[in-house]
Structure formats: C-alpha cells, structure tokens
DSSP file (Angstrom, degrees, kcal/mol; ACC not computed):
  #  RESIDUE AA STRUCTURE BP1 BP2  ACC     N-H-->O    O-->H-N    N-H-->O    O-->H-N    TCO  KAPPA ALPHA  PHI   PSI    X-CA   Y-CA   Z-CA
    1    1 A M              0   0    0      0, 0.0     2,-0.2     0, 0.0     3,-0.0   0.000 360.0 360.0 360.0 150.8 -153.8    1.1   97.5
    2    2 A D     >  -     0   0    0      1,-0.0     4,-1.7    48,-0.0     5,-0.1  -0.552 360.0 -90.9-115.5-176.0 -153.6    0.8   93.7
    3    3 A V  H  > S+     0   0    0      2,-0.2     4,-2.6     1,-0.2     5,-0.2   0.890 123.3  54.3 -66.4 -48.3 -156.1    0.8   91.0
    4    4 A I  H  > S+     0   0    0      1,-0.2     4,-1.9     2,-0.2    -1,-0.2   0.891 108.2  50.4 -60.6 -40.7 -156.6   -3.0   91.0
    5    5 A T  H  > S+     0   0    0      2,-0.2     4,-2.9     1,-0.2    -1,-0.2   0.905 107.7  52.8 -57.2 -42.1 -157.4   -2.8   94.7
    6    6 A G  H  X S+     0   0    0     -4,-1.7     4,-2.6     1,-0.2     5,-0.2   0.941 109.6  49.4 -60.2 -46.1 -159.9   -0.1   94.1
    7    7 A F  H  X S+     0   0    0     -4,-2.6     4,-2.2     1,-0.2    -1,-0.2   0.865 111.5  49.7 -65.8 -33.4 -161.7   -2.3   91.4
    8    8 A N  H  X S+     0   0    0     -4,-1.9     4,-2.6     2,-0.2    -1,-0.2   0.895 111.5  47.6 -72.0 -39.2 -161.7   -5.2   93.9
    9    9 A V  H  X S+     0   0    0     -4,-2.9     4,-2.3     2,-0.2    -2,-0.2   0.928 111.4  49.6 -68.4 -39.2 -163.2   -3.1   96.6
   10   10 A A  H  X S+     0   0    0     -4,-2.6     4,-2.5    -5,-0.2     5,-0.2   0.941 111.2  51.5 -64.7 -44.1 -165.9   -1.6   94.3
   11   11 A K  H  X S+     0   0    0     -4,-2.2     4,-2.2    -5,-0.2    -2,-0.2   0.938 109.4  48.4 -56.2 -46.7 -166.7   -5.2   93.1
   12   12 A Q  H  X S+     0   0    0     -4,-2.6     4,-2.1     2,-0.2    -1,-0.2   0.882 110.5  53.8 -57.5 -39.9 -167.1   -6.4   96.8
   13   13 A A  H  X S+     0   0    0     -4,-2.3     4,-2.4     1,-0.2    -2,-0.2   0.927 108.2  48.3 -62.6 -45.1 -169.3   -3.4   97.4
   14   14 A L  H  X S+     0   0    0     -4,-2.5     4,-2.0     1,-0.2    -1,-0.2   0.916 109.9  52.5 -59.2 -45.8 -171.5   -4.3   94.4
   15   15 A E  H  X S+     0   0    0     -4,-2.2     4,-1.7     1,-0.2    -1,-0.2   0.887 109.0  49.4 -61.1 -40.1 -171.7   -7.8   95.8
   16   16 A L  H  X S+     0   0    0     -4,-2.1     4,-2.5     1,-0.2    -1,-0.2   0.867 106.6  57.4 -70.6 -35.8 -172.8   -6.6   99.2
   17   17 A L  H  X S+     0   0    0     -4,-2.4     4,-2.7     1,-0.2    -1,-0.2   0.905 106.7  48.1 -58.6 -40.2 -175.4   -4.4   97.5
   18   18 A K  H  X S+     0   0    0     -4,-2.0     4,-2.8     2,-0.2     5,-0.3   0.869 109.2  51.7 -64.9 -37.4 -176.9   -7.5   95.9
   19   19 A V  H  X S+     0   0    0     -4,-1.7     4,-1.6     2,-0.2    -2,-0.2   0.931 113.1  45.7 -68.3 -40.4 -176.9   -9.3   99.2
   20   20 A I  H  < S+     0   0    0     -4,-2.5    -2,-0.2     2,-0.2    -1,-0.2   0.924 115.7  46.7 -66.3 -41.6 -178.8   -6.3  100.8
   21   21 A R  H  < S+     0   0    0     -4,-2.7    -2,-0.2    -5,-0.2    -1,-0.2   0.931 122.9  34.0 -64.2 -45.0 -181.2   -6.1   97.8
   22   22 A D  H  < S+     0   0    0     -4,-2.8    -1,-0.2    -5,-0.2    -2,-0.2   0.633  93.2 121.3 -86.9 -13.3 -181.9   -9.8   97.7
   23   23 A G     <  +     0   0    0     -4,-1.6     3,-0.1    -5,-0.3    -3,-0.0  -0.156  30.9 173.1 -57.4 137.6 -181.7  -10.5  101.4
   24   24 A R        +     0   0    0      1,-0.1     2,-0.7     0, 0.0    -1,-0.1   0.537  62.4  82.4-117.0 -20.7 -184.5  -11.9  103.4
   25   25 A D     >  -     0   0    0      1,-0.2     4,-2.0     2,-0.0     5,-0.2  -0.786  66.8-151.7 -93.2 117.7 -182.6  -12.4  106.7
   26   26 A E  H  > S+     0   0    0     -2,-0.7     4,-2.3     1,-0.2    -1,-0.2   0.861  95.8  51.8 -50.9 -44.3 -182.4   -9.2  108.8
   27   27 A G  H  > S+     0   0    0      1,-0.2     4,-2.5     2,-0.2    -1,-0.2   0.888 110.0  48.5 -65.9 -39.8 -179.2  -10.1  110.4
   28   28 A L  H  > S+     0   0    0      2,-0.2     4,-1.8     1,-0.2    -1,-0.2   0.827 111.1  49.6 -69.0 -29.9 -177.6  -10.8  107.1
   29   29 A V  H  X S+     0   0    0     -4,-2.0     4,-2.3     2,-0.2    -2,-0.2   0.905 110.4  50.7 -73.1 -41.6 -178.7   -7.6  105.6
   30   30 A R  H  X S+     0   0    0     -4,-2.3     4,-2.3     2,-0.2    -2,-0.2   0.934 111.4  47.7 -56.8 -48.6 -177.4   -5.7  108.6
   31   31 A E  H  X S+     0   0    0     -4,-2.5     4,-2.1     1,-0.2    -2,-0.2   0.900 112.6  49.1 -60.7 -42.1 -174.0   -7.4  108.4
   32   32 A A  H  X S+     0   0    0     -4,-1.8     4,-2.3     2,-0.2    -1,-0.2   0.869 110.0  52.1 -63.8 -39.4 -173.8   -6.7  104.6
   33   33 A A  H  X S+     0   0    0     -4,-2.3     4,-1.7     2,-0.2    -2,-0.2   0.888 108.9  49.5 -67.2 -37.7 -174.8   -3.0  105.3
   34   34 A G  H  X S+     0   0    0     -4,-2.3     4,-1.7     2,-0.2    -2,-0.2   0.907 113.2  46.8 -63.2 -42.2 -172.0   -2.7  107.8
   35   35 A Q  H  X S+     0   0    0     -4,-2.1     4,-2.2     1,-0.2    -2,-0.2   0.858 110.0  54.9 -66.4 -35.0 -169.5   -4.2  105.4
   36   36 A L  H  X S+     0   0    0     -4,-2.3     4,-2.1     1,-0.2    -1,-0.2   0.865 105.1  50.8 -66.4 -37.8 -170.7   -2.0  102.7
   37   37 A S  H  X S+     0   0    0     -4,-1.7     4,-2.2     2,-0.2    -1,-0.2   0.876 109.7  50.8 -64.0 -38.9 -170.1    1.1  104.7
   38   38 A E  H  X S+     0   0    0     -4,-1.7     4,-2.4     2,-0.2    -2,-0.2   0.897 110.9  50.5 -67.2 -38.9 -166.5   -0.2  105.4
   39   39 A K  H  X S+     0   0    0     -4,-2.2     4,-2.6     2,-0.2    -2,-0.2   0.890 109.3  50.5 -63.3 -41.3 -166.1   -0.7  101.5
   40   40 A I  H  X S+     0   0    0     -4,-2.1     4,-2.0     2,-0.2    -2,-0.2   0.932 109.1  50.6 -65.7 -42.7 -167.4    2.9  100.8
   41   41 A T  H  X S+     0   0    0     -4,-2.2     4,-2.3     2,-0.2    -2,-0.2   0.922 109.9  51.3 -61.7 -44.4 -164.9    4.2  103.3
   42   42 A E  H  X S+     0   0    0     -4,-2.4     4,-2.7     1,-0.2    -1,-0.2   0.924 111.0  47.9 -50.3 -49.4 -162.1    2.3  101.6
   43   43 A L  H  X S+     0   0    0     -4,-2.6     4,-1.9     1,-0.2    -1,-0.2   0.803 108.9  52.9 -68.4 -27.9 -163.1    3.7   98.3
   44   44 A Q  H  X S+     0   0    0     -4,-2.0     4,-2.2     2,-0.2    -1,-0.2   0.900 111.0  47.2 -65.6 -46.8 -163.3    7.2   99.6
   45   45 A M  H  X S+     0   0    0     -4,-2.3     4,-2.5     2,-0.2    -2,-0.2   0.932 113.0  48.7 -63.8 -47.0 -159.7    6.8  101.0
   46   46 A L  H  X S+     0   0    0     -4,-2.7     4,-2.7     1,-0.2    -1,-0.2   0.875 110.2  51.8 -64.0 -38.7 -158.5    5.3   97.6
   47   47 A N  H  X S+     0   0    0     -4,-1.9     4,-1.9     2,-0.2    -1,-0.2   0.858 110.4  48.8 -69.0 -34.1 -160.2    8.2   95.7
   48   48 A A  H  X S+     0   0    0     -4,-2.2     4,-2.1     2,-0.2    -2,-0.2   0.917 112.6  47.5 -70.7 -40.5 -158.4   10.7   98.0
   49   49 A E  H  X S+     0   0    0     -4,-2.5     4,-2.4     2,-0.2    -2,-0.2   0.914 112.9  48.7 -60.4 -45.1 -155.1    9.0   97.5
   50   50 A L  H  X S+     0   0    0     -4,-2.7     4,-2.2     1,-0.2    -2,-0.2   0.891 109.2  53.2 -66.0 -35.5 -155.6    8.8   93.7
   51   51 A S  H  X S+     0   0    0     -4,-1.9     4,-2.6    -5,-0.2    -1,-0.2   0.917 108.9  49.0 -64.0 -41.2 -156.5   12.5   93.6
   52   52 A G  H  X S+     0   0    0     -4,-2.1     4,-2.3     1,-0.2    -2,-0.2   0.921 112.1  48.3 -60.0 -44.9 -153.3   13.4   95.4
   53   53 A L  H  X S+     0   0    0     -4,-2.4     4,-2.3     2,-0.2    -2,-0.2   0.863 110.8  51.5 -60.9 -37.5 -151.3   11.3   93.0
   54   54 A Y  H  X S+     0   0    0     -4,-2.2     4,-2.6     2,-0.2    -2,-0.2   0.930 111.7  46.6 -64.4 -48.9 -153.1   13.0   90.0
   55   55 A Q  H  X S+     0   0    0     -4,-2.6     4,-1.9     1,-0.2    -2,-0.2   0.871 111.6  50.4 -68.5 -33.9 -152.4   16.5   91.4
   56   56 A A  H  X S+     0   0    0     -4,-2.3     4,-2.7     2,-0.2    -2,-0.2   0.933 111.7  49.0 -65.7 -46.2 -148.7   15.6   92.1
   57   57 A E  H  X S+     0   0    0     -4,-2.3     4,-2.6     1,-0.2    -2,-0.2   0.913 110.8  50.6 -58.8 -45.1 -148.4   14.2   88.4
   58   58 A R  H  X S+     0   0    0     -4,-2.6     4,-2.0     2,-0.2    -1,-0.2   0.910 110.3  48.7 -62.0 -39.9 -150.0   17.4   87.1
   59   59 A Q  H  X S+     0   0    0     -4,-1.9     4,-2.1     2,-0.2    -2,-0.2   0.935 112.5  49.3 -65.4 -46.5 -147.6   19.6   89.1
   60   60 A I  H  X S+     0   0    0     -4,-2.7     4,-2.7     1,-0.2    -2,-0.2   0.922 111.0  49.4 -57.2 -47.1 -144.6   17.5   87.8
   61   61 A T  H  X S+     0   0    0     -4,-2.6     4,-2.0     1,-0.2    -1,-0.2   0.841 110.4  49.6 -65.5 -34.5 -145.8   17.7   84.2
   62   62 A M  H  X S+     0   0    0     -4,-2.0     4,-2.2     2,-0.2    -1,-0.2   0.882 112.2  48.8 -70.0 -37.9 -146.3   21.5   84.5
   63   63 A E  H  X S+     0   0    0     -4,-2.1     4,-2.4     2,-0.2    -2,-0.2   0.901 111.2  49.8 -65.1 -44.5 -142.7   21.8   85.9
   64   64 A L  H  X S+     0   0    0     -4,-2.7     4,-2.9     2,-0.2    -2,-0.2   0.901 110.1  50.8 -67.4 -39.3 -141.3   19.7   83.2
   65   65 A R  H  X S+     0   0    0     -4,-2.0     4,-2.8     1,-0.2    -1,-0.2   0.943 110.5  48.6 -58.1 -47.5 -143.0   21.7   80.5
   66   66 A E  H  X S+     0   0    0     -4,-2.2     4,-1.7     1,-0.2    -1,-0.2   0.881 111.9  48.7 -63.5 -39.4 -141.7   24.8   81.9
   67   67 A E  H  X S+     0   0    0     -4,-2.4     4,-2.2     2,-0.2    -1,-0.2   0.889 110.2  52.8 -65.8 -41.2 -138.2   23.4   82.1
   68   68 A N  H  X S+     0   0    0     -4,-2.9     4,-2.5     1,-0.2    -2,-0.2   0.907 107.9  50.3 -60.5 -40.9 -138.5   22.2   78.5
   69   69 A K  H  X S+     0   0    0     -4,-2.8     4,-1.9     1,-0.2    -1,-0.2   0.844 108.9  51.1 -67.0 -33.0 -139.5   25.6   77.4
   70   70 A K  H  X S+     0   0    0     -4,-1.7     4,-2.1     2,-0.2    -1,-0.2   0.864 110.4  49.7 -66.3 -37.8 -136.6   27.2   79.1
   71   71 A I  H  X S+     0   0    0     -4,-2.2     4,-2.2     2,-0.2    -2,-0.2   0.887 111.7  48.7 -70.2 -37.2 -134.3   24.7   77.4
   72   72 A E  H  X S+     0   0    0     -4,-2.5     4,-1.7    -5,-0.2    -2,-0.2   0.920 111.0  50.5 -66.6 -40.8 -135.8   25.4   74.0
   73   73 A M  H  X S+     0   0    0     -4,-1.9     4,-2.0     1,-0.2    -2,-0.2   0.865 111.1  47.4 -65.0 -39.4 -135.4   29.1   74.6
   74   74 A F  H  X S+     0   0    0     -4,-2.1     4,-3.8     2,-0.2    -1,-0.2   0.891 109.0  54.9 -68.7 -39.9 -131.8   28.8   75.6
   75   75 A A  H  X S+     0   0    0     -4,-2.2     4,-1.1     2,-0.2    -2,-0.2   0.853 108.8  48.8 -61.4 -37.7 -131.1   26.6   72.5
   76   76 A L  H  < S+     0   0    0     -4,-1.7     4,-0.2     2,-0.2    -1,-0.2   0.917 115.8  43.0 -61.9 -49.4 -132.6   29.4   70.3
   77   77 A Q  H >< S+     0   0    0     -4,-2.0     3,-2.3     1,-0.2    -2,-0.2   0.946 109.6  57.3 -65.2 -51.6 -130.4   32.0   72.0
   78   78 A A  H >< S+     0   0    0     -4,-3.8     3,-1.9     1,-0.3    -1,-0.2   0.746  91.8  70.9 -56.6 -29.7 -127.2   29.7   72.0
   79   79 A A  T 3< S+     0   0    0     -4,-1.1    -1,-0.3     1,-0.3    -2,-0.2   0.698  89.8  61.5 -59.2 -20.5 -127.4   29.4   68.3
   80   80 A S  T <  S+     0   0    0     -3,-2.3    16,-2.7    -4,-0.2     2,-0.3   0.380  99.1  71.8 -88.6   0.8 -126.3   33.0   68.0
   81   81 A Y  E <   -A   95   0A   0     -3,-1.9     2,-0.3    14,-0.2    14,-0.2  -0.896  55.6-164.9-125.8 149.7 -122.9   32.3   69.8
   82   82 A D  E     -A   94   0A   0     12,-2.6    12,-2.8    -2,-0.3     2,-0.2  -0.924  35.9 -99.1-124.1 156.7 -119.7   30.7   69.1
   83   83 A L  E     -A   93   0A   0     -2,-0.3     2,-0.3    10,-0.2    10,-0.2  -0.497  49.6-177.5 -69.6 139.2 -116.9   29.6   71.4
   84   84 A H  E     -A   92   0A   0      8,-2.9     8,-3.0    -2,-0.2     2,-0.6  -1.000  26.7-144.8-146.5 140.2 -114.1   32.3   71.3
   85   85 A T  E     -A   91   0A   0     -2,-0.3     6,-0.2     6,-0.2    62,-0.0  -0.926  27.6-138.2-105.1 124.0 -110.6   32.8   72.9
   86   86 A T    >   -     0   0    0      4,-2.9     3,-2.0    -2,-0.6    62,-0.1  -0.202  28.7-102.1 -71.0 167.2 -109.8   36.4   73.7
   87   87 A D  T 3  S+     0   0    0      1,-0.3    61,-0.2     2,-0.1    60,-0.1   0.824 125.8  56.4 -53.7 -31.6 -106.6   38.1   73.1
   88   88 A G  T 3  S-     0   0    0     59,-1.3    -1,-0.3    58,-0.5    58,-0.2   0.410 122.0-106.3 -82.8  -2.1 -106.0   37.6   76.9
   89   89 A G  S <  S+     0   0    0     -3,-2.0     2,-0.3     1,-0.3    -2,-0.1   0.568  72.4 142.6  88.0   7.7 -106.5   33.8   76.6
   90   90 A S        -     0   0    0     56,-0.7    -4,-2.9    57,-0.2     2,-0.6  -0.643  48.4-133.5 -81.6 141.1 -109.9   33.7   78.2
   91   91 A T  E     +A   85   0A   0     -2,-0.3    19,-0.5    -6,-0.2     2,-0.2  -0.858  42.7 147.3 -97.9 122.2 -112.5   31.3   76.8
   92   92 A V  E     -A   84   0A   0     -8,-3.0    -8,-2.9    -2,-0.6     2,-0.5  -0.809  49.9-105.1-140.0 179.0 -115.9   33.0   76.3
   93   93 A Y  E     -AB  83 108A   0     15,-1.9    15,-3.1    -2,-0.2     2,-0.4  -0.958  36.2-161.0-110.0 134.0 -118.8   32.7   74.0
   94   94 A R  E     -AB  82 107A   0    -12,-2.8   -12,-2.6    -2,-0.5    13,-0.2  -0.887  23.3-108.0-112.6 144.1 -119.0   35.6   71.3
   95   95 A S  E     -A   81   0A   0     11,-2.1   -14,-0.2    -2,-0.4   -15,-0.0  -0.373  44.1-101.3 -67.8 148.6 -122.1   36.6   69.4
   96   96 A K        -     0   0    0    -16,-2.7    -1,-0.1     1,-0.2    10,-0.1  -0.264  58.1 -65.9 -66.5 158.9 -121.9   35.7   65.8
   97   97 A K        -     0   0    0      1,-0.1    -1,-0.2    -3,-0.1     7,-0.1  -0.234  62.2-126.2 -54.5 114.0 -121.0   38.4   63.3
   98   98 A P        -     0   0    0      0, 0.0    -1,-0.1     0, 0.0     7,-0.1  -0.333   0.8-133.7 -68.1 147.0 -123.9   40.8   63.4
   99   99 A A  S    S+     0   0    0      2,-0.0    -2,-0.1    -2,-0.0     3,-0.0   0.885  93.7  68.2 -62.4 -39.5 -125.8   41.9   60.2
  100  100 A D  S >  S-     0   0    0      1,-0.1     3,-1.0     4,-0.1    -1,-0.0  -0.698  73.9-151.2 -87.4 127.8 -125.6   45.5   61.2
  101  101 A P  T 3  S+     0   0    0      0, 0.0    -1,-0.1     0, 0.0    -2,-0.0   0.749  95.5  62.4 -69.6 -20.8 -122.1   47.0   61.1
  102  102 A D  T 3  S+     0   0    0      2,-0.1     2,-0.6    -3,-0.0    -3,-0.0   0.679  88.0  88.3 -79.6 -16.9 -123.0   49.5   63.9
  103  103 A V  S <  S-     0   0    0     -3,-1.0     2,-0.1    -5,-0.0    -1,-0.0  -0.723  72.4-145.4 -91.6 121.0 -123.7   46.5   66.3
  104  104 A Q        -     0   0    0     -2,-0.6    -2,-0.1     1,-0.1    -4,-0.1  -0.435  22.6 -98.6 -82.1 156.6 -120.6   45.3   68.3
  105  105 A F        -     0   0    0     -2,-0.1     2,-0.3    -7,-0.1    -1,-0.1  -0.343  39.6-159.2 -63.9 153.7 -119.9   41.8   69.3
  106  106 A H        -     0   0    0    -10,-0.1   -11,-2.1    -2,-0.0     2,-0.4  -0.969   5.4-135.0-132.6 158.0 -120.8   41.0   72.8
  107  107 A Y  E     -B   94   0A   0     -2,-0.3    14,-3.4    14,-0.3     2,-0.3  -0.886   7.2-151.2-123.1 143.5 -119.4   38.2   75.0
  108  108 A L  E     -BC  93 120A   0    -15,-3.1   -15,-1.9    -2,-0.4     2,-0.3  -0.793  31.3-102.0-112.1 153.7 -121.0   35.7   77.3
  109  109 A C     >  -     0   0    0     10,-1.8     4,-2.3    -2,-0.3    10,-0.2  -0.556  24.3-148.5 -68.2 125.5 -119.6   34.0   80.4
  110  110 A A  H  > S+     0   0    0    -19,-0.5     4,-2.2    -2,-0.3     5,-0.2   0.929  96.2  54.2 -64.8 -42.7 -118.6   30.4   79.5
  111  111 A H  H  > S+     0   0    0      1,-0.2     4,-0.6     2,-0.2    -1,-0.2   0.919 113.0  40.4 -58.2 -46.2 -119.4   29.2   83.0
  112  112 A C  H >4>S+     0   0    0      1,-0.2     5,-2.3     2,-0.2     3,-0.7   0.877 110.7  58.4 -68.6 -37.5 -122.9   30.5   83.0
  113  113 A Y  H ><5S+     0   0    0     -4,-2.3     3,-1.8     1,-0.3    -2,-0.2   0.856 101.2  56.4 -61.4 -37.0 -123.4   29.4   79.4
  114  114 A S  H 3<5S+     0   0    0     -4,-2.2    -1,-0.3     1,-0.3    -2,-0.2   0.765 106.7  50.5 -65.6 -24.9 -122.6   25.8   80.5
  115  115 A G  T <<5S-     0   0    0     -3,-0.7    -1,-0.3    -4,-0.6    -2,-0.2   0.147 125.0-104.6 -99.9  21.0 -125.4   26.1   83.0
  116  116 A S  T < 5S+     0   0    0     -3,-1.8     2,-0.4     1,-0.2    -3,-0.2   0.818  80.4 129.4  63.3  31.5 -127.9   27.4   80.3
  117  117 A K      < -     0   0    0     -5,-2.3     2,-0.8    -8,-0.1    -1,-0.2  -0.960  52.9-143.3-117.3 138.9 -127.7   31.0   81.5
  118  118 A V        +     0   0    0     -2,-0.4     2,-0.5    -3,-0.1   -10,-0.0  -0.863  29.0 166.1 -97.7 107.8 -127.0   34.0   79.2
  119  119 A S        -     0   0    0     -2,-0.8   -10,-1.8   -10,-0.2     2,-0.3  -0.928  27.2-143.1-129.1 111.8 -124.9   36.5   81.1
  120  120 A I  B     -C  108   0A   0     -2,-0.5   -12,-0.3   -12,-0.2     2,-0.2  -0.489  24.4-118.3 -72.1 126.7 -123.2   39.2   79.0
  121  121 A L        -     0   0    0    -14,-3.4   -14,-0.3    -2,-0.3    17,-0.2  -0.462  28.9-153.7 -71.0 140.6 -119.8   40.1   80.3
  122  122 A Q  E     -D  137   0B   0     15,-2.8    15,-3.0    -2,-0.2     2,-0.1  -0.865  21.0-106.6-111.7 142.9 -119.3   43.7   81.5
  123  123 A P  E     -D  136   0B   0      0, 0.0    13,-0.3     0, 0.0     3,-0.1  -0.443  42.3-110.0 -62.4 146.6 -116.2   45.8   81.6
  124  124 A K    >>  -     0   0    0     11,-2.2     4,-0.7     4,-0.2     3,-0.6  -0.485  45.3 -91.6 -72.3 147.9 -114.9   46.2   85.1
  125  125 A P  G >4 S+     0   0    0      0, 0.0     3,-0.7     0, 0.0    -1,-0.1  -0.148 107.5  26.7 -56.4 154.3 -115.4   49.8   86.5
  126  126 A E  G 34 S-     0   0    0      1,-0.2     3,-0.1    -3,-0.1    -2,-0.1   0.802 125.6 -75.9  58.5  34.7 -112.6   52.3   86.0
  127  127 A R  G <4  -     0   0    0     -3,-0.6    -1,-0.2     1,-0.1     0, 0.0   0.902  66.3-152.9  46.0  51.5 -111.2   50.6   82.9
  128  128 A S    <<  -     0   0    0     -4,-0.7     7,-1.8    -3,-0.7     2,-0.3  -0.239  15.6-171.9 -58.8 137.6 -109.7   48.0   85.0
  129  129 A Q  E     -E  134   0B   0      5,-0.2     2,-0.3    -3,-0.1     5,-0.2  -0.939  12.4-177.4-133.2 152.0 -106.5   46.4   83.4
  130  130 A H  E >  S-E  133   0B   0      3,-2.4     3,-1.4    -2,-0.3    -2,-0.0  -0.912  74.6  -8.9-150.9 123.4 -104.4   43.3   84.4
  131  131 A G  T 3  S-     0   0    0     -2,-0.3     3,-0.1     1,-0.3    19,-0.0   0.778 129.5 -53.1  64.4  23.9 -101.2   42.2   82.6
  132  132 A G  T 3  S+     0   0    0      1,-0.3    18,-3.0    17,-0.1     2,-0.4   0.638 117.3 104.9  87.6  10.9 -101.8   44.7   79.7
  133  133 A F  E <  S-EF 130 149B   0     -3,-1.4    -3,-2.4    16,-0.3    -1,-0.3  -0.974  74.4-112.9-131.4 148.0 -105.4   43.5   79.0
  134  134 A F  E     -E  129   0B   0     14,-2.6    13,-3.6    -2,-0.4     2,-0.4  -0.388  34.3-136.6 -68.4 147.7 -108.8   45.0   79.8
  135  135 A I  E     - F   0 146B   0     -7,-1.8   -11,-2.2    11,-0.2     2,-0.3  -0.902  20.4-175.3-111.5 134.6 -110.8   42.9   82.4
  136  136 A H  E     -DF 123 145B   0      9,-2.5     9,-2.9    -2,-0.4     2,-0.3  -0.881   9.8-155.5-119.8 160.6 -114.5   42.1   82.0
  137  137 A Y  E     -DF 122 144B   0    -15,-3.0   -15,-2.8    -2,-0.3     7,-0.2  -0.942  18.8-114.4-138.6 157.9 -116.6   40.3   84.6
  138  138 A C     >  -     0   0    0      5,-2.5     4,-1.7    -2,-0.3   -17,-0.1  -0.820  16.4-151.6 -90.4 117.7 -119.8   38.2   84.8
  139  139 A P  T  4 S+     0   0    0      0, 0.0    -1,-0.1     0, 0.0   -18,-0.1   0.748  93.2  45.9 -63.0 -21.6 -122.5   39.9   86.7
  140  140 A L  T  4 S+     0   0    0      1,-0.1    -2,-0.0     3,-0.1   -21,-0.0   0.951 130.0  14.6 -87.0 -53.9 -124.0   36.5   87.7
  141  141 A C  T  4 S-     0   0    0      2,-0.1    -1,-0.1   -22,-0.0   -22,-0.0   0.528  92.1-130.1-101.3  -4.9 -121.0   34.4   88.8
  142  142 A K     <  +     0   0    0     -4,-1.7     2,-0.1     1,-0.2     0, 0.0   0.567  50.9 153.7  66.5  13.1 -118.4   37.2   89.2
  143  143 A N        -     0   0    0     -6,-0.1    -5,-2.5    -5,-0.1     2,-0.3  -0.477  35.7-137.4 -66.7 143.2 -115.8   35.4   87.2
  144  144 A E  E     -F  137   0B   0     -7,-0.2     2,-0.4    -2,-0.1    -7,-0.2  -0.750  15.4-162.7-103.7 148.0 -113.3   37.8   85.5
  145  145 A F  E     -F  136   0B   0     -9,-2.9    -9,-2.5    -2,-0.3     2,-0.5  -0.990  20.2-131.9-138.2 128.9 -111.9   37.5   82.0
  146  146 A R  E     +F  135   0B   0     -2,-0.4   -56,-0.7   -11,-0.2   -58,-0.5  -0.658  38.3 172.2 -75.5 122.9 -108.9   39.1   80.3
  147  147 A M  E     -     0   0B   0    -13,-3.6   -59,-1.3    -2,-0.5   -57,-0.2   0.514  41.0  -7.4-105.1-115.2 -110.3   40.4   77.1
  148  148 A N  E    S-     0   0B   0    -61,-0.2   -14,-2.6     1,-0.1    -1,-0.3  -0.414  77.3 -87.5 -88.8 161.4 -108.4   42.7   74.6
  149  149 A K  E     -F  133   0B   0    -16,-0.2   -16,-0.3    -2,-0.1    -1,-0.1  -0.288  38.2-118.0 -66.0 147.1 -105.0   44.3   74.8
  150  150 A V        -     0   0    0    -18,-3.0    -1,-0.1     1,-0.1     5,-0.1  -0.739  37.4-112.2 -80.0 128.3 -104.7   47.7   76.4
  151  151 A P    >>  -     0   0    0      0, 0.0     3,-2.7     0, 0.0     4,-0.9  -0.308  25.7-113.0 -61.6 145.4 -103.4   50.2   73.7
  152  152 A A  G >4 S+     0   0    0      1,-0.3     3,-0.7     2,-0.2     7,-0.1   0.830 116.1  58.2 -51.9 -35.9  -99.9   51.4   74.5
  153  153 A W  G 34 S+     0   0    0      1,-0.2    -1,-0.3     7,-0.1     7,-0.1   0.692 104.8  51.5 -70.1 -16.2 -101.2   55.0   75.1
  154  154 A D  G <4 S+     0   0    0     -3,-2.7    -1,-0.2     2,-0.1    -2,-0.2   0.570  89.5 100.9 -92.9 -14.3 -103.5   53.7   77.8
  155  155 A L  S << S-     0   0    0     -4,-0.9     5,-0.1    -3,-0.7    -3,-0.0  -0.382  87.1 -96.7 -64.4 146.9 -100.7   51.9   79.7
  156  156 A P    >>  -     0   0    0      0, 0.0     3,-2.0     0, 0.0     4,-1.3  -0.324  37.6-110.1 -56.6 149.4  -99.2   53.5   82.8
  157  157 A K  T 34 S+     0   0    0      1,-0.3     3,-0.2     2,-0.2    -2,-0.1   0.828 117.9  60.0 -55.5 -32.3  -95.9   55.4   81.9
  158  158 A T  T 34 S+     0   0    0      1,-0.2    -1,-0.3     3,-0.0    -3,-0.0   0.740 111.2  40.6 -67.0 -19.7  -93.9   52.8   83.8
  159  159 A V  T <4 S+     0   0    0     -3,-2.0    -1,-0.2    -7,-0.1    -2,-0.2   0.613  90.0 107.4-104.5 -19.1  -95.1   50.1   81.5
  160  160 A R  S  < S-     0   0    0     -4,-1.3     2,-0.2    -3,-0.2    -7,-0.1  -0.292  74.9-112.2 -65.7 147.1  -95.0   52.0   78.1
  161  161 A P        -     0   0    0      0, 0.0    -1,-0.1     0, 0.0    -2,-0.1  -0.507  34.0-117.8 -70.3 147.5  -92.4   51.0   75.6
  162  162 A F        -     0   0    0     -2,-0.2     2,-0.1     1,-0.0     0, 0.0  -0.710  24.9-114.0 -84.8 139.2  -89.8   53.7   75.1
  163  163 A P              0   0    0      0, 0.0    -1,-0.0     0, 0.0     0, 0.0  -0.478 360.0 360.0 -70.5 147.5  -89.4   55.2   71.7
  164  164 A H              0   0    0     -2,-0.1    -2,-0.0     0, 0.0     0, 0.0   0.386 360.0 360.0 -93.3 360.0  -86.0   54.4   70.1
C-alpha cells in the first residue's frame, strides 16, 4: 500500500462513520460498522508497513552519515600524503615533509590507500632484503614493497663490491 491508498481508506472510513452516525436503518448501520472494522484493519496494516519503511529509511540514513564521516576523515588524512616512488621502484604514499626535523617520513600502502584505508608500511622482520633493497610490508593486505637501497656494508660478502 502507498500513502494515497491510506488516504483513500481513511476517507472511506470517515464516510462509513457518517453512515453509522446518521443511520436510521439497523441493517445499514451494522453493515457500515463491519466495513468500518475492515477499513480500520487496513489502516493498521498500512501504519505497520509505513512504520517499517520509516525505520528502514532511518537505518539507511544513519549508515550513509557514518560512511560520509569516514570518507571525510580519510580525505583529511589523505591530504597529508603524496604519491612516491621508492628507490626500489615501488609506488607508495609518503607523508609530506614533517615540520619537526626529528619526525621521519612514513609510507602508506598504495593498495589500501586506494580503498580509503591508512596502513603504514612496516619493515619486514630480520632486516629482510631482496635485490639489494630493504623490504617493507603492509600489515593489512600483506603486499611487500622494495624500499631504499641496502648500504654496501650491510650486503652479504658475496654481493659486496671488491675494493680496487
């Protein structure tokens, strides 16, 4: 049922009330009372349906507000990062130059960032290296990123350049 149907049912109920109030014929009044009872039941069903729709709409509105709040928060955070290519050729997001010289740059996973998630890359345990670059990983999606070059003194002896 829709709202117009509800108004029509209410109008019919009012007409039946007039018949009952003005009625002189006992049979006609009884018939009108029976029909009025049906109209009241229809109105109650319509009211329950509208109440359910209203509650569903409120739930959707709350969810959309929450989602909008998350998007706004991410947009505020995202303004603090720029796209960056590491020495190892990985594409990540890097924090903008910090005002405090003691604060180091940090890097975000590009995959998670594209999904509006902030995930700070972490160095792999045991100073993991691959192809002469330190490896960092994303704690959320587990992607790995080649970051900066491993200094020559940290390379295994078999890979170190020989002095001339």
